Backbone bond lengths (Angstrom), bond angles and torsions (degrees), N, CA, C in turn:
res aa  C-N    CA-C-N  psi(-1)  N-CA   C-N-CA  omega(-1)  CA-C   N-CA-C  phi
1 M - - - 1.465 - - 1.528 111.05 -
2 T 1.365 116.27 -40.98 1.462 119.62 179.22 1.517 111.32 -60.84
3 A 1.341 116.66 -43.11 1.460 120.72 179.13 1.521 110.97 -62.49
4 L 1.319 117.09 -38.68 1.460 120.77 179.21 1.525 110.71 -63.80
5 V 1.325 116.90 -43.88 1.467 120.82 179.00 1.526 110.32 -62.63
6 L 1.335 116.84 -43.05 1.462 120.78 178.43 1.525 110.99 -62.30
7 A 1.343 117.39 -39.53 1.463 121.09 178.50 1.524 110.48 -63.17
8 L 1.321 117.05 -41.98 1.463 121.36 179.55 1.528 111.03 -64.36
9 L 1.347 116.61 -44.44 1.463 120.58 -178.77 1.531 111.46 -67.94
10 A 1.340 116.53 -42.69 1.463 120.35 -179.66 1.521 110.69 -65.10
11 G 1.322 117.29 -41.08 1.459 120.53 177.87 1.512 111.74 -61.88
12 A 1.323 117.16 -40.62 1.465 121.12 179.22 1.523 111.02 -63.07
13 L 1.344 117.28 -40.49 1.459 121.22 179.27 1.526 111.31 -65.72
14 V 1.333 116.00 -43.37 1.465 120.35 178.17 1.525 110.57 -60.94
15 G 1.332 116.66 -46.81 1.454 120.31 179.78 1.514 112.06 -63.66
16 L 1.323 116.99 -37.75 1.460 121.44 179.49 1.524 110.88 -61.33
17 A 1.335 116.46 -42.96 1.461 120.39 179.37 1.523 111.04 -66.22
18 L 1.320 116.64 -44.80 1.459 120.20 179.78 1.525 111.50 -63.48
19 G 1.327 116.13 -42.93 1.454 119.58 -177.58 1.506 113.64 -69.69
20 S 1.328 117.82 -34.72 1.457 120.81 -175.99 1.524 113.41 -86.82
21 L 1.348 117.14 -32.43 1.457 120.60 -175.05 1.520 113.92 -119.16
22 G 1.342 117.46 -17.09 1.459 119.87 -175.85 1.515 112.71 73.34
23 A 1.305 117.60 8.71 1.464 122.43 -178.30 1.519 108.97 -161.73
24 G 1.342 114.67 161.77 1.452 119.24 175.03 1.513 114.98 88.12
25 G 1.324 117.49 -17.26 1.455 119.56 -177.79 1.511 112.65 -76.60
26 S 1.324 116.86 -48.07 1.459 119.61 -176.53 1.517 112.20 -67.21
27 I 1.335 117.06 -24.97 1.462 118.76 -179.90 1.528 110.82 -74.72
28 L 1.326 117.13 -14.25 1.462 121.17 173.62 1.528 111.64 -84.49
29 T 1.329 116.98 -15.52 1.460 120.68 -173.67 1.523 112.28 -66.21
30 V 1.330 117.32 -47.94 1.461 120.51 -176.70 1.530 112.15 -61.71
31 P 1.348 120.13 -51.32 1.471 118.05 178.21 1.528 112.87 -62.61
32 A 1.336 117.72 -32.47 1.465 119.35 177.40 1.528 110.52 -64.48
33 L 1.328 116.58 -42.48 1.458 120.55 179.65 1.523 111.80 -67.16
34 V 1.325 116.79 -36.70 1.463 120.79 -177.46 1.521 111.56 -76.54
35 Y 1.334 116.76 -52.15 1.459 120.17 -169.51 1.528 113.68 -90.22
36 L 1.312 117.78 -23.16 1.460 119.80 178.87 1.523 112.82 -99.66
37 L 1.345 116.51 -34.76 1.455 119.86 -172.47 1.524 113.91 -112.72
38 G 1.340 118.24 -0.24 1.450 121.40 172.49 1.511 116.44 78.33
39 F 1.345 118.88 18.29 1.462 121.41 176.66 1.529 108.91 -73.76
40 S 1.327 116.80 149.63 1.456 120.48 170.03 1.528 107.96 -74.95
41 P 1.363 118.86 161.11 1.460 119.78 178.81 1.535 113.13 -55.82
42 A 1.347 117.74 -39.64 1.468 120.86 179.42 1.523 110.85 -65.61
43 E 1.340 116.43 -43.50 1.465 120.43 178.53 1.525 110.69 -65.83
44 A 1.332 116.37 -39.65 1.465 120.57 -176.78 1.526 111.84 -67.23
45 T 1.339 117.45 -42.25 1.458 119.02 -178.61 1.530 111.17 -68.57
46 T 1.328 116.73 -34.16 1.469 119.61 176.53 1.527 111.02 -69.89
47 A 1.331 116.54 -46.85 1.462 120.31 178.39 1.516 111.03 -62.41
48 S 1.330 116.32 -35.40 1.459 120.76 179.59 1.525 111.44 -61.59
49 L 1.330 116.79 -38.45 1.462 120.05 178.50 1.530 110.78 -60.83
50 I 1.325 116.39 -41.75 1.465 120.69 179.03 1.527 110.08 -63.34
51 I 1.326 116.27 -46.05 1.464 121.25 -179.67 1.529 110.47 -63.75
52 V 1.331 116.69 -42.05 1.463 121.44 178.96 1.534 110.96 -61.61
53 I 1.326 116.63 -43.45 1.463 120.58 -178.47 1.526 111.36 -61.97
54 V 1.329 116.57 -50.45 1.468 120.27 -176.44 1.520 111.19 -65.99
55 T 1.324 116.90 -46.64 1.465 120.43 -178.24 1.522 111.33 -66.03
56 S 1.323 117.12 -43.13 1.465 120.86 -179.92 1.524 111.78 -66.79
57 L 1.339 116.71 -36.22 1.457 119.99 178.77 1.530 110.42 -63.80
58 T 1.320 116.23 -41.68 1.462 120.30 177.83 1.530 110.72 -60.50
59 A 1.337 115.59 -46.30 1.462 120.17 -179.86 1.526 111.38 -67.17
60 L 1.351 116.87 -37.01 1.463 120.65 179.41 1.523 111.55 -60.74
61 L 1.328 116.59 -41.90 1.459 120.02 179.62 1.524 111.05 -60.54
62 A 1.333 116.10 -40.11 1.467 120.23 179.29 1.527 110.65 -65.24
63 H 1.328 117.30 -43.26 1.466 121.00 179.07 1.527 111.01 -67.27
64 A 1.322 116.71 -37.11 1.472 120.34 -179.68 1.521 110.88 -65.54
65 R 1.330 116.41 -40.17 1.465 119.79 177.93 1.529 111.18 -62.20
66 A 1.325 115.91 -30.20 1.462 120.17 179.33 1.529 112.15 -87.01
67 G 1.341 116.80 1.29 1.466 120.62 -180.00 1.516 113.51 71.83
68 A 1.344 117.62 24.83 1.465 121.86 -175.23 1.514 112.36 -106.57
69 V 1.334 117.52 37.01 1.465 122.05 177.13 1.528 108.80 -130.47
70 R 1.316 117.28 125.63 1.467 122.61 174.55 1.531 107.42 -95.50
71 W 1.330 116.18 94.03 1.458 121.63 -170.38 1.527 112.34 -63.89
72 R 1.329 117.49 -44.09 1.464 120.03 -177.02 1.537 111.37 -64.59
73 A 1.327 116.06 -46.19 1.463 119.98 178.96 1.526 110.70 -63.45
74 G 1.337 116.61 -41.47 1.455 120.68 -179.47 1.517 112.67 -64.08
75 L 1.335 116.28 -42.50 1.465 119.95 179.79 1.527 111.39 -67.30
76 L 1.347 117.33 -37.44 1.461 120.74 176.65 1.525 110.64 -62.77
77 F 1.319 115.67 -45.26 1.460 121.18 179.92 1.522 110.45 -64.43
78 A 1.337 116.22 -42.95 1.465 120.79 -178.24 1.522 111.75 -66.37
79 A 1.336 117.17 -38.76 1.463 121.02 -177.66 1.521 111.44 -57.90
80 A 1.336 116.61 -36.22 1.461 120.17 -179.33 1.520 112.09 -68.75
81 G 1.337 117.14 -22.29 1.452 119.82 -175.90 1.511 115.49 -98.58
82 L 1.330 117.98 -7.93 1.461 119.78 -174.21 1.528 112.52 -64.56
83 G 1.327 116.67 -46.31 1.465 120.03 179.06 1.523 112.36 -61.63
84 P 1.340 117.80 -52.87 1.461 119.54 177.22 1.528 113.37 -58.67
85 A 1.343 117.58 -36.02 1.470 120.06 179.40 1.522 110.83 -64.15
86 A 1.340 117.38 -42.12 1.463 121.21 179.13 1.519 111.08 -66.13
87 A 1.334 116.77 -45.40 1.464 120.81 -178.80 1.525 111.06 -64.33
88 A 1.328 116.41 -43.98 1.465 120.28 -179.57 1.519 111.10 -67.38
89 G 1.334 116.92 -34.48 1.455 120.25 177.24 1.515 112.28 -62.75
90 L 1.327 116.65 -40.42 1.461 120.76 177.12 1.530 111.35 -69.43
91 L 1.339 115.95 -40.06 1.462 120.58 -177.70 1.522 112.01 -65.63
92 S 1.320 117.16 -37.72 1.464 120.88 -173.84 1.527 112.46 -60.83
93 A 1.331 116.61 -27.76 1.468 119.92 -178.91 1.524 111.91 -67.96
94 H 1.327 117.42 -16.89 1.464 121.28 -177.32 1.525 112.47 -107.66
95 I 1.334 116.95 10.25 1.459 121.07 -178.41 1.531 109.45 -98.82
96 P 1.350 119.02 134.26 1.472 121.30 178.26 1.525 111.73 -56.81
97 A 1.319 115.64 147.58 1.465 121.03 -176.53 1.528 111.89 -58.19
98 A 1.335 117.28 -39.80 1.470 120.46 -178.20 1.523 111.38 -63.83
99 V 1.331 116.54 -38.26 1.465 120.80 179.19 1.528 110.33 -67.40
100 L 1.330 116.50 -43.04 1.467 120.39 177.22 1.526 110.87 -59.81
101 T 1.323 116.34 -42.28 1.458 120.77 -178.77 1.525 111.04 -64.38
102 L 1.334 117.18 -44.09 1.463 120.29 179.28 1.524 111.38 -65.81
103 A 1.340 117.09 -40.13 1.461 120.66 178.33 1.524 110.36 -63.02
104 F 1.328 115.74 -40.90 1.450 119.41 179.65 1.528 110.68 -67.59
105 A 1.335 116.63 -39.15 1.467 120.55 177.85 1.525 110.68 -61.42
106 A 1.340 116.82 -40.82 1.464 120.57 178.62 1.529 111.07 -63.51
107 L 1.330 116.41 -42.32 1.465 120.06 178.49 1.524 110.74 -65.41
108 T 1.326 116.88 -36.90 1.459 120.96 179.31 1.524 110.74 -65.79
109 V 1.329 117.22 -38.45 1.469 121.11 175.59 1.522 109.94 -60.91
110 L 1.341 116.24 -45.25 1.467 120.62 179.42 1.525 110.93 -59.26
111 A 1.329 115.90 -44.99 1.463 119.87 -179.87 1.520 111.08 -64.97
112 G 1.338 116.94 -42.41 1.454 120.48 -179.74 1.524 112.30 -63.84
113 L 1.328 116.87 -45.08 1.461 120.73 179.35 1.524 111.51 -64.54
114 R 1.328 115.46 -37.42 1.466 118.68 179.00 1.525 110.54 -64.03
115 M 1.326 116.71 -40.67 1.465 119.72 179.15 1.526 111.81 -67.08
116 L 1.337 116.56 -36.58 1.460 120.07 -178.42 1.524 112.32 -74.63
117 R 1.323 116.91 -32.17 1.457 120.28 -172.51 1.519 114.85 -97.42
118 S 1.330 116.90 -27.02 1.464 118.30 -173.18 1.512 111.74 -89.46
119 R 1.320 114.69 150.60 1.450 120.80 172.96 1.517 108.62 -94.58
120 T 1.321 116.38 154.72 1.459 120.71 179.27 1.514 109.92 -69.21
121 P 1.350 119.58 119.99 1.456 121.12 179.76 1.523 110.91 -65.18
122 S 1.295 115.51 164.01 1.463 120.62 177.07 1.510 109.67 -131.61
123 D 1.312 116.02 173.94 1.454 119.94 179.77 1.520 112.27 -72.43
124 D 1.335 116.72 -6.31 1.457 119.79 177.82 1.519 111.91 -77.27
125 V 1.357 116.50 -15.40 1.456 120.53 179.35 1.522 109.46 -69.69
126 T 1.321 116.12 126.65 1.459 119.97 -179.04 1.513 110.18 -102.55
127 A 1.313 116.47 140.79 1.464 121.80 178.90 1.510 108.02 -152.12
128 S 1.326 115.66 156.04 1.459 120.24 178.02 1.514 108.63 -111.77
129 A 1.323 115.92 141.66 1.450 120.86 -177.58 1.522 110.75 -66.93
130 S 1.318 117.00 137.94 1.458 122.63 178.42 1.517 108.95 -137.94
131 V 1.330 116.80 111.92 1.460 121.11 -179.58 1.531 111.64 -63.47
132 P 1.359 119.71 -43.41 1.478 118.57 178.02 1.522 112.91 -59.54
133 R 1.351 116.96 -42.92 1.465 119.54 178.88 1.524 110.50 -65.02
134 A 1.322 116.20 -40.75 1.468 120.20 179.84 1.527 110.68 -63.62
135 T 1.332 116.87 -39.85 1.460 120.84 -179.90 1.526 110.87 -64.99
136 G 1.337 116.23 -45.29 1.457 119.92 179.53 1.517 112.62 -64.10
137 A 1.337 115.43 -46.18 1.466 119.54 -179.56 1.525 111.04 -66.12
138 G 1.324 117.22 -39.05 1.462 120.87 178.98 1.516 111.80 -64.17
139 A 1.333 116.71 -38.67 1.464 120.75 179.15 1.528 111.15 -66.01
140 V 1.334 116.75 -42.48 1.466 120.95 178.77 1.527 110.55 -63.09
141 L 1.327 116.23 -45.55 1.463 119.80 -179.47 1.529 111.09 -63.46
142 G 1.336 117.23 -40.51 1.460 120.67 177.85 1.516 112.06 -61.27
143 A 1.335 116.43 -42.16 1.466 120.42 179.38 1.522 111.32 -64.43
144 V 1.336 116.28 -42.16 1.465 120.49 179.40 1.527 110.64 -63.69
145 T 1.329 116.40 -43.64 1.468 120.97 179.48 1.523 110.91 -62.32
146 G 1.323 116.82 -46.23 1.461 120.38 -178.17 1.511 113.33 -67.39
147 F 1.333 117.05 -38.52 1.462 121.34 -173.97 1.524 112.39 -78.23
148 L 1.335 116.76 -42.28 1.464 120.52 -172.37 1.519 113.92 -111.99
149 G 1.316 118.21 -2.75 1.460 120.49 174.91 1.508 115.02 71.02
150 V 1.349 117.50 27.44 1.462 120.97 179.48 1.521 109.84 -112.74
151 G 1.328 115.20 159.23 1.461 119.38 179.68 1.513 112.73 -75.42
152 G 1.332 116.38 -39.10 1.462 119.53 178.96 1.509 114.26 77.76
153 G 1.333 117.41 29.92 1.460 119.85 179.49 1.514 113.03 -59.85
154 F 1.340 116.89 -32.10 1.466 119.90 -179.77 1.528 111.44 -67.91
155 L 1.346 117.25 -20.18 1.467 122.43 174.04 1.524 111.30 -93.12
156 A 1.332 116.92 -39.13 1.459 121.11 -173.26 1.518 112.64 -69.76
157 V 1.332 117.61 -41.67 1.465 120.10 -175.74 1.530 112.15 -61.36
158 P 1.350 119.54 -55.01 1.474 118.07 178.68 1.522 113.10 -64.60
159 A 1.351 117.64 -30.80 1.467 120.20 179.35 1.524 110.81 -67.05
160 L 1.315 117.64 -40.15 1.464 120.84 177.96 1.527 111.24 -64.65
161 V 1.321 116.11 -38.95 1.461 120.07 178.73 1.526 110.64 -66.18
162 A 1.344 116.40 -45.52 1.463 120.73 -174.57 1.522 113.18 -78.93
163 A 1.345 117.30 -39.30 1.466 120.57 -172.14 1.526 113.23 -90.42
164 L 1.318 117.62 -32.91 1.464 120.13 -175.26 1.528 113.33 -120.83
165 A 1.326 116.45 9.85 1.462 121.90 176.78 1.528 112.78 54.96
166 V 1.335 115.99 34.46 1.466 120.35 175.72 1.526 107.99 -77.44
167 P 1.333 119.27 127.42 1.473 120.12 178.82 1.516 111.05 -63.05
168 M 1.332 116.61 149.56 1.453 120.91 -176.28 1.524 111.53 -57.81
169 S 1.326 117.30 -32.50 1.463 120.52 -179.05 1.519 112.26 -63.42
170 A 1.347 116.91 -21.10 1.465 120.91 179.32 1.521 112.69 -113.50
171 A 1.339 117.63 -4.80 1.468 120.39 -174.24 1.523 112.26 -69.13
172 V 1.330 117.08 -40.05 1.463 119.52 -179.05 1.520 110.44 -64.76
173 G 1.327 117.29 -48.14 1.462 120.89 179.17 1.515 112.07 -62.20
174 T 1.340 116.96 -41.12 1.462 120.98 179.80 1.526 111.07 -67.49
175 S 1.330 116.76 -36.61 1.467 119.68 179.47 1.521 111.16 -63.53
176 L 1.325 116.93 -31.42 1.468 120.20 178.73 1.525 110.77 -63.64
177 L 1.334 116.92 -37.55 1.466 121.09 177.08 1.534 110.09 -61.96
178 V 1.335 116.02 -43.67 1.467 121.48 179.45 1.528 110.65 -64.04
179 I 1.318 115.65 -44.56 1.468 121.34 -178.76 1.522 111.16 -61.01
180 I 1.326 116.84 -44.60 1.471 121.36 -179.08 1.525 110.65 -62.57
181 A 1.331 116.89 -45.25 1.470 120.69 -179.10 1.526 110.98 -61.19
182 N 1.333 116.87 -48.08 1.462 120.61 179.99 1.525 112.01 -63.70
183 A 1.329 115.98 -41.77 1.461 119.82 -177.85 1.527 111.54 -66.96
184 L 1.322 117.47 -37.91 1.467 120.91 178.21 1.525 111.00 -62.49
185 V 1.334 116.19 -44.31 1.468 120.09 -179.98 1.526 110.67 -66.65
186 A 1.332 116.91 -42.54 1.462 120.36 179.38 1.523 111.27 -64.06
187 L 1.321 116.46 -39.04 1.466 120.30 179.08 1.524 110.79 -66.53
188 A 1.334 116.97 -40.11 1.465 120.73 177.93 1.529 110.78 -63.22
189 A 1.336 116.74 -37.47 1.463 120.55 179.15 1.522 111.07 -65.58
190 R 1.338 116.96 -32.68 1.455 121.00 -179.55 1.528 112.93 -81.88
191 A 1.332 116.99 -7.39 1.464 120.37 -177.07 1.523 112.22 -62.35
192 T 1.337 117.05 -23.32 1.466 120.94 -178.67 1.524 112.20 -82.28
193 T 1.332 117.50 -11.63 1.459 120.79 -179.45 1.531 110.32 -93.61
194 E 1.306 115.55 149.43 1.462 120.35 -177.77 1.535 110.10 -90.02
195 V 1.324 115.33 98.44 1.458 121.58 177.96 1.519 108.06 -129.98
196 S 1.328 116.39 122.68 1.461 120.16 179.28 1.524 109.22 -88.99
197 L 1.324 116.66 136.81 1.454 121.65 -177.67 1.524 110.39 -119.45
198 D 1.311 116.36 139.28 1.457 122.10 179.21 1.524 108.69 -91.13
199 W 1.335 115.67 91.51 1.463 120.50 -176.27 1.522 112.22 -67.33
200 A 1.328 117.21 -23.09 1.470 120.39 178.59 1.527 111.19 -65.26
201 L 1.319 117.22 -21.56 1.461 121.44 176.22 1.530 112.03 -102.39
202 I 1.330 116.24 -32.94 1.467 119.72 -178.20 1.525 111.53 -67.05
203 M 1.327 117.81 -42.68 1.463 120.58 -176.80 1.527 112.67 -63.72
204 P 1.356 119.71 -46.97 1.475 118.47 175.76 1.527 112.27 -62.00
205 F 1.329 116.48 -35.20 1.466 121.73 178.08 1.532 108.95 -59.69
206 I 1.330 116.32 -47.58 1.462 121.06 -179.87 1.527 110.78 -62.73
207 A 1.328 116.36 -43.50 1.469 120.71 -176.20 1.530 111.32 -59.68
208 T 1.336 117.17 -47.83 1.463 118.74 -178.60 1.529 111.70 -75.20
209 A 1.344 117.51 -25.36 1.462 120.10 175.82 1.530 110.19 -65.48
210 V 1.319 116.28 -42.30 1.466 120.46 178.87 1.529 110.25 -64.37
211 L 1.331 116.43 -45.32 1.462 120.25 178.99 1.529 110.58 -65.61
212 G 1.324 116.40 -39.56 1.457 120.31 179.24 1.515 112.54 -64.00
213 A 1.330 116.88 -32.93 1.461 120.54 178.74 1.528 110.95 -62.69
214 W 1.321 116.90 -39.75 1.473 120.20 178.01 1.527 110.10 -67.29
215 D 1.339 117.80 -41.39 1.460 120.63 177.39 1.524 110.45 -64.39
216 G 1.337 116.36 -35.49 1.460 120.38 178.85 1.508 112.24 -63.11
217 K 1.318 117.00 -36.51 1.466 120.08 177.35 1.516 110.81 -62.01
218 R 1.328 116.03 -42.80 1.464 119.99 179.04 1.532 110.66 -67.95
219 L 1.333 116.78 -36.61 1.462 120.96 178.89 1.524 110.98 -64.29
220 A 1.337 116.25 -37.87 1.460 121.00 -178.04 1.528 111.70 -62.45
221 V 1.318 117.02 -26.88 1.460 120.92 179.54 1.530 110.71 -74.52
222 K 1.335 116.85 -30.51 1.464 121.72 -173.23 1.524 113.60 -95.13
223 V 1.334 117.51 -24.38 1.461 121.42 -175.51 1.526 109.61 -116.60
224 R 1.319 116.63 141.56 1.468 120.57 179.51 1.523 110.57 -62.01
225 P 1.351 117.38 135.78 1.467 120.22 179.23 1.529 113.01 -55.21
226 A 1.335 116.94 -36.95 1.464 119.86 -179.22 1.523 111.09 -63.15
227 T 1.328 116.39 -37.54 1.462 120.55 178.55 1.524 110.90 -66.22
228 L 1.330 116.23 -44.27 1.464 120.53 178.05 1.521 111.00 -61.61
229 Q 1.335 116.57 -41.18 1.464 120.13 179.99 1.520 111.19 -63.06
230 R 1.327 117.01 -40.00 1.467 119.21 179.68 1.533 111.17 -66.01
231 V 1.318 116.51 -41.10 1.464 120.59 -179.33 1.527 110.72 -62.92
232 F 1.350 116.43 -51.12 1.464 119.69 -177.94 1.529 111.75 -72.67
233 G 1.327 117.29 -30.38 1.458 119.62 176.16 1.516 111.62 -63.63
234 T 1.343 116.33 -44.13 1.464 120.99 176.94 1.525 111.07 -63.07
235 L 1.335 116.13 -40.74 1.464 120.19 178.53 1.526 111.09 -62.25
236 L 1.328 117.40 -42.42 1.464 121.09 179.70 1.529 111.55 -63.67
237 L 1.325 117.80 -41.15 1.460 120.21 178.96 1.525 111.03 -65.29
238 T 1.318 116.95 -37.04 1.464 120.61 177.07 1.527 110.79 -64.51
239 V 1.333 116.16 -44.69 1.462 121.36 178.36 1.532 110.44 -61.16
240 A 1.338 116.68 -42.32 1.468 120.72 179.92 1.527 110.94 -61.60
241 A 1.335 117.11 -40.82 1.468 120.81 179.83 1.525 110.65 -64.08
242 V 1.331 116.94 -41.54 1.461 120.96 178.98 1.527 110.70 -63.65
243 M 1.342 116.33 -43.95 1.468 120.25 -178.60 1.515 111.30 -65.19
244 A 1.336 116.94 -45.13 1.455 120.68 -178.74 1.527 110.80 -63.88
245 T 1.325 116.37 -42.48 1.471 120.33 179.96 1.523 110.68 -64.10
246 G 1.335 116.36 -43.90 1.462 120.61 -179.34 1.512 113.04 -63.52
247 S 1.339 117.51 -37.52 1.467 120.25 -177.70 1.524 112.15 -75.27
248 L 1.344 117.28 -22.45 1.461 120.36 -177.43 1.530 112.18 -92.06
249 L 1.325 116.53 -16.52 1.474 119.74 -179.25 1.521 111.54 -77.83
């Protein structure tokens, strides 16, 4: 029962972050699965891909209904990451758990610092589309998604704005399309590995993550984005410290 309650609470927090910021939520999924629910790093990164796909798909539909998805730009960006996502997904199964944990902690630090230091972009930001930049950024994001089982919204949103001149009003929705494509390929690559998943915990996690995403959208209207970024940025840095300490002990 305790594990079920923790799964429900962790899912709600992940959904809240995704719904309010469009980023930072999925990167909380892996440490929640490992440290709260007892998943191994390999099990957690695989389960995280499933959670990311379902939650992002729900959010994508909402953004699409609002006309806030640039399908052509998103598909171009995603195409560059499919190969790296598949390769990284296969590679991750052969990496020691301690190395995966440290790599994830490093990525969490990057995400936390980015949230604390960056300002929320606006549609006033001008950029010119660049296919080479989009290809490079898409490949990096695909590799990160495949290797660590995260969506990478904190990387995808600014990359879409800078590399493909996607306006900020459509960048979050478009990034969800990229995240789903990469996560699907990475999950398919992991299908050949033997990883057991506890669906009794994953399903409640997904359910509250989806509900939390809707609450996060409403929260974003009432609270300044900068305030939300500071809160989740601090949380990510705390999580990274716990993960790094645990893997070194």
